N, C-alpha and C positions, 0 to 999 in steps of 0.2 A: 504494500500500500504506500503510495507516494503522496497522498493527500486526499482531499475531498473527492469522493467518487472516482479516484484514480488508482485502479488496480492493474498490476502487470504480472505476467507469468515469467519468471526468471530462474535461471540456474544459480544456486547459491553454494559456494564452496563449503564443504563440511570442515569444521575445525576439530582439533583434538580436544578430548575431555580433560577437564581439571579434576582434582581430587573430589570424590563424592558425587560427581555428576553422572547422569545416566542418559544414554541415547535411546529414544523410543521411536520405533517405526509406527507411524500413525495408521490405524485401521479404521477409525471413525472420528470425524471432526464435525461438530455441530455449529450452528449459527444461532446466537442468542440475541436478545434485544440490544445488549451492549455492543456487540459486533456491528449491528445495523446502525446504531448511533455513531460509532467510530467511523464507519464507511461514509455516512452522510456528513459528518463534521470534518473528517479528515485527520483526526487525532483523538487522543484521550490523555488529558493532562497528567494523570498518575500512571497509566498503564503502558503507553507507548508514544513515541515520537517518530513520525515518518522520516525516511523510508524504513519500513519494518514489515516483517511477516507477522500477520495477526491471526486471531482465532484462539480461543482458550478453553473450549470444552472438548476433551479428547480422550481416547482410549487406544491402546496399542500394545506392541510387543517390544520388550527390551532387546536391543541388538548389541549394546555395549554398555559396560558399567566400569567406571574408573574406580580404582581402590580408594576408599576414603581414608581419613586419618585413623578411623576406628573400623572395626569389622562391619561390613555391609550385608544386608539381607538380600540385596538385589543381584540377580544373575541374568545373563542373556537367555532369551527364550521365555521369560516370565511375561504373562499377560497382566497389564496394569491399567489403572485409571489414575489420572493426575488432576489434582485440584488446581485452580487457576491462581492461587496465591498462598503465601506462607508468612505468618508473623515471625518477628525476631525472637520472641520469648523473653526478652530482657528489658524492654522499655517500661515506663511507668504503667501504660495501659495493659501491656501483656501481664505484668506482675499483678495487676488488679483484675485479671480474668476478663478483660475487655479487648481481646485480641483483634476484633474487627476495627479497633481504633489504633492499631499498632503504628508507631511513628516511623517504622522502617519495614512496612509491608512489602514483601517481594512478590511481583507479579510474573506470571508466565504467559507469554504470547508466542505464537508461531505454529499453531495447530493446522493452519492451511498450508501444509507442506508434506513432503514424503516422510520426514522425520523431524524430531525436535530434541534439543538437549534440555533435560530437566536439571535445573540448578541443584546443588547439594542440599540446600535448606528445604526445598520442596520435596526432593527425593526422600529426605529423612523424616519430614513431618507430614506431608500431604500427598503421598503416593500410596496406592493400595493395590495389593495383588488381587487378581480376579480368579474366580473358580472357572473351570473349563466350560461349564454350561452357560455362563453369562455372556451374552452377545456384546460385541464392542459398541454397537449403537446404543444398547440399553445402558451400558457402563458409562458412556459419555454423558448421560443424563444425571450422573451422581451429584454433581455440584448444584444444579438447580433443585434437585430433589432434597438435598441437604438443607437448602434454604427453606423449603416448604416444611420439612420436619422441625427445623429450629423454630420457625414461626408458630407451629402448632404447640410446641413445648412451651415457648415463652408466653403464649396467650392462654395457656391452660385449657386447650381444646379438649372437650370430653363429651361423652354420649349424652344425647338429649338436648344439646344446645342448638340454637338456630344460627346458621352461618350464612353470610352473604359474601360470595367471592366476586370481586370486581376484576374482570378481565378473563377472557377465554383463550389466552395463549397457553403455552406449555406449562408454565408455573401455575396459572389459574386452574388448569385442568388437573394437575397433580394435586393441588390443594383440595379441589372438589373430591377427587378419589379418596384422599386420606381422610377428609372430614366424614365422608359417607362410611368409610371403613370403621371409623371410630364411633359410629352411631349417631352422627349429627344430622339435623334436618338442614339441607343445603339448597340455596338458590344461587344462580350464577348470572351475572350481568356482563355481557361482552359486546363487542362491536359486531353489528350485523354486516352482511355483504352490502356494498353500495353499488 
């Protein structure tokens, strides 16, 4: 992505891994609302500055793992899903269990490619091994589903409650399914076709 609505297909040279990094062959990369906003605006102040490969919801197979300073659980051939960010774990907000406000939140972009290098912090904190029966497309939905589950936990969602879901995009539909599964009465308001 070179800027607002300026995408180009290019060959990018693969670089060597640094300690703790992992190279993942992308098997599924999704497009979320943030990707659409980045495409329309041409940048994201915290996540990326053009020119850059973008996209951040992905699942794939490890093709290379650099030895970390400590022993790593990651090996080539493992199927994984990677979150799009990782907190530092050391700043004021991380120590206060408010990692979403981390002062040094590290973002991962580059899912719209054949492979991606997962930084050491993300590989250590926010990469998860997949079971063989989990499809890559389903796994790539892990981050938006985690947002839905977190919202349900924080709002104390429980059986018998009436819930109104605003928006019928993927997150809205996942929230609808979760609320119904919990025994809530659910209504959804989304945009109709125009």
